[in-house]
PABA-608060 format. One line per field, with one value per atom (N, C-alpha, C): residue in one letter; atom name; residue number from 0; x, y, z. Coordinates in steps of 0.001 Angstrom, whole numbers, plus 500000, padded with zeros to 6 digits. Example, Ala and Ser with C-alpha at 12.3 -4.5 7.8 and 13.67 -1.06 7.14 Angstrom:
2
type = [A,A,A,S,S,S]
atom = [N,CA,C,N,CA,C]
seq = [0,0,0,1,1,1]
east = [513190,512300,513200,512850,513670,512900]
north = [494310,495500,496700,497750,498940,500030]
up = [507800,507800,507800,507080,507140,507870]
This chain:
81
type = [X,X,X,X,X,X,X,X,X,X,X,X,X,X,X,X,X,X,X,X,X,X,X,X,X,X,X,X,X,X,X,X,X,X,X,X,X,X,X,X,X,X,X,X,X,X,X,X,X,X,X,X,X,X,X,X,X,X,X,X,X,X,X,X,X,X,X,X,X,X,X,X,X,X,X,X,X,X,X,X,X,X,X,X,X,X,X,X,X,X,X,X,X,X,X,X,X,X,X,X,X,X,X,X,X,X,X,X,X,X,X,X,X,X,X,X,X,X,X,X,X,X,X,X,X,X,X,X,X,X,X,X,X,X,X,X,X,X,X,X,X,X,X,X,X,X,X,X,X,X,X,X,X,X,X,X,X,X,X,X,X,X,X,X,X,X,X,X,X,X,X,X,X,X,X,X,X,X,X,X,X,X,X,X,X,X,X,X,X,X,X,X,X,X,X,X,X,X,X,X,X,X,X,X,X,X,X,X,X,X,X,X,X,X,X,X,X,X,X,X,X,X,X,X,X,X,X,X,X,X,X,X,X,X,X,X,X,X,X,X,X,X,X]
atom = [N,CA,C,N,CA,C,N,CA,C,N,CA,C,N,CA,C,N,CA,C,N,CA,C,N,CA,C,N,CA,C,N,CA,C,N,CA,C,N,CA,C,N,CA,C,N,CA,C,N,CA,C,N,CA,C,N,CA,C,N,CA,C,N,CA,C,N,CA,C,N,CA,C,N,CA,C,N,CA,C,N,CA,C,N,CA,C,N,CA,C,N,CA,C,N,CA,C,N,CA,C,N,CA,C,N,CA,C,N,CA,C,N,CA,C,N,CA,C,N,CA,C,N,CA,C,N,CA,C,N,CA,C,N,CA,C,N,CA,C,N,CA,C,N,CA,C,N,CA,C,N,CA,C,N,CA,C,N,CA,C,N,CA,C,N,CA,C,N,CA,C,N,CA,C,N,CA,C,N,CA,C,N,CA,C,N,CA,C,N,CA,C,N,CA,C,N,CA,C,N,CA,C,N,CA,C,N,CA,C,N,CA,C,N,CA,C,N,CA,C,N,CA,C,N,CA,C,N,CA,C,N,CA,C,N,CA,C,N,CA,C,N,CA,C,N,CA,C,N,CA,C,N,CA,C,N,CA,C,N,CA,C,N,CA,C,N,CA,C,N,CA,C,N,CA,C,N,CA,C,N,CA,C]
seq = [0,0,0,1,1,1,2,2,2,3,3,3,4,4,4,5,5,5,6,6,6,7,7,7,8,8,8,9,9,9,10,10,10,11,11,11,12,12,12,13,13,13,14,14,14,15,15,15,16,16,16,17,17,17,18,18,18,19,19,19,20,20,20,21,21,21,22,22,22,23,23,23,24,24,24,25,25,25,26,26,26,27,27,27,28,28,28,29,29,29,30,30,30,31,31,31,32,32,32,33,33,33,34,34,34,35,35,35,36,36,36,37,37,37,38,38,38,39,39,39,40,40,40,41,41,41,42,42,42,43,43,43,44,44,44,45,45,45,46,46,46,47,47,47,48,48,48,49,49,49,50,50,50,51,51,51,52,52,52,53,53,53,54,54,54,55,55,55,56,56,56,57,57,57,58,58,58,59,59,59,60,60,60,61,61,61,62,62,62,63,63,63,64,64,64,65,65,65,66,66,66,67,67,67,68,68,68,69,69,69,70,70,70,71,71,71,72,72,72,73,73,73,74,74,74,75,75,75,76,76,76,77,77,77,78,78,78,79,79,79,80,80,80]
east = [493632,493718,494980,495688,497035,496699,497240,497121,498307,498270,499446,499431,500544,500737,501768,501782,502805,504277,505099,506336,507265,508218,509255,509992,509906,510378,511789,512131,513714,513671,514870,515137,514423,513741,512968,511688,511280,509942,509059,507884,507010,505510,505352,503989,504374,503321,503275,502045,501866,500628,500313,499251,498753,498537,499496,499495,498588,498751,498003,497909,496667,496551,496771,497471,497551,496621,495762,494888,493504,492560,491111,490703,489694,489143,488603,489057,488786,489859,490859,492036,492706,493229,494158,495662,496471,497755,498835,500042,501056,501908,502593,503318,504217,504712,505738,505091,503971,503197,503332,503672,503653,502148,501521,500141,499717,500652,500329,501714,501435,502500,502247,503245,502972,504154,504007,504960,505009,506457,506824,507381,507787,508305,509817,510317,511606,511604,510631,510784,509344,509424,508146,508625,507686,507959,506742,507014,505988,506121,504917,504816,504240,505223,504653,503467,502810,501700,502050,503217,503605,502967,501733,501186,500400,500347,499485,498181,497287,495752,494910,493764,492867,492678,492807,492492,490934,490773,489656,489056,490115,489651,490914,490488,491450,491156,491971,491730,492232,492878,493396,492998,492396,492203,493333,493330,494267,494237,495285,495297,495360,494948,495081,496531,496749,498008,497925,498960,499031,500357,500157,501391,502001,503389,504041,503173,502871,502134,500725,500060,498773,498435,497244,496698,496353,496931,496639,495612,495824,494849,494841,493742,493606,493521,494323,494495,494029,493057,492663,493744,494502,495923,495324,496113,495996,496532,495961,496321,497892,498544,500001,500875,500073,500941,501360]
north = [513101,511676,511447,510401,510068,509071,509342,508246,507500,506155,505369,505006,505284,505084,503967,503270,502366,503263,502933,503608,503160,503863,503336,502250,501017,499794,499517,499984,499969,500345,500304,500787,499815,500409,499734,499068,499094,498630,499748,499556,500807,500319,499000,498333,497132,496748,495595,495079,493903,493272,493008,493396,493425,491740,491354,489915,489529,490320,490167,491309,491596,492646,492239,492890,492269,493057,494008,494814,494728,495218,495454,496892,497219,498603,498660,499668,499791,499462,498750,498334,499503,499585,500648,500136,500989,500631,501658,501329,502267,502524,503592,503961,502858,502059,501082,499803,499553,498201,498047,496720,496399,495969,496718,496376,495840,495783,495153,494536,493381,492845,492819,493343,493542,492625,492199,491427,492022,492209,492698,491510,491674,490655,490432,491248,491014,490546,490886,490723,490889,490362,490680,491731,492554,493805,493891,494215,494505,496001,496652,498007,498437,499378,499848,500967,501127,502114,503517,504017,505369,506322,506024,506896,505988,506484,505725,506392,505387,505664,504581,504703,503775,503740,502413,502215,502499,503422,503811,503285,503067,502701,501871,500640,499824,500102,500581,501071,500101,499062,497959,496525,495813,494393,493499,492415,491166,490832,490870,490404,491691,492796,494103,494387,494868,495461,496937,497454,498937,499480,500736,501560,502315,502608,503431,504845,505195,506474,506388,505110,504794,504673,505186,504988,503481,503057,501641,501691,502766,502805,504101,504392,505767,505470,506429,506051,507360,507277,508450,508490,509577,509696,509846,509343,509453,510941,511546,512850,513224,512307,512434,511966,511858,511463,512720]
up = [505108,504673,504054,504299,503676,502555,501390,500368,500274,500421,500095,498576,498029,496492,496405,495243,494924,494628,495528,495320,494132,493793,492815,493603,493002,493713,493182,492056,491715,490161,489804,488349,487407,486537,485517,485897,487096,487685,487673,486761,486721,486920,487348,487794,488504,489390,490200,490257,490711,490986,492553,492898,494339,494654,495618,496008,497085,498057,499385,500262,500676,501640,503067,503910,505410,506298,505816,506435,505889,506695,506065,506296,505673,505923,507571,508171,509517,510499,510028,510800,511345,512489,512954,512758,512196,511817,512342,512184,512554,511189,511068,509942,509393,510203,509808,509501,509672,509442,508005,507634,506099,505915,505006,504880,503491,502697,501366,500738,500160,499423,497814,497117,495730,495170,493864,493095,491726,491295,490034,489327,488056,487327,487982,488862,489257,490720,491653,493130,493759,495041,495757,496803,497079,497907,498964,500200,501267,501441,501283,501332,502710,503464,504676,504571,505552,505611,505207,505833,505654,506610,507206,508254,509183,510491,511439,511403,511518,511653,511330,510693,510378,508830,508273,506901,506591,505594,505362,503919,503102,501741,501220,500612,499919,498406,497607,496347,495109,495401,494623,495180,494327,494933,494479,495315,495075,493633,492970,491442,490490,491134,490229,489870,488713,488296,488682,489221,489579,489054,488782,488159,489442,489272,490304,490416,491610,491806,491921,491521,491808,493280,493606,495038,495310,496452,497030,497952,498778,500017,500557,501240,501965,503385,504231,505725,506190,507345,508103,509186,509214,510089,511504,512366,513761,514097,515145,515414,515691,515997,516168,515178,513935,512817,512052]
């Protein structure tokens, strides 16, 4: 199981707010798909999945503030990932 965490988005950015999810649980995705959009006080960022497979769990809801390193979603990886 791959855990997508909020990456370091830039210098001085240690948290962001989940703006919109582009996927739902059960969706099949590729590692390059942008699956969530987050907003910091400095910019808006699209976060790619990081692994191909099926979205199993979304761990942060729209409007939630998340810290760098916090799990956003869990992805059951495809066998070729």
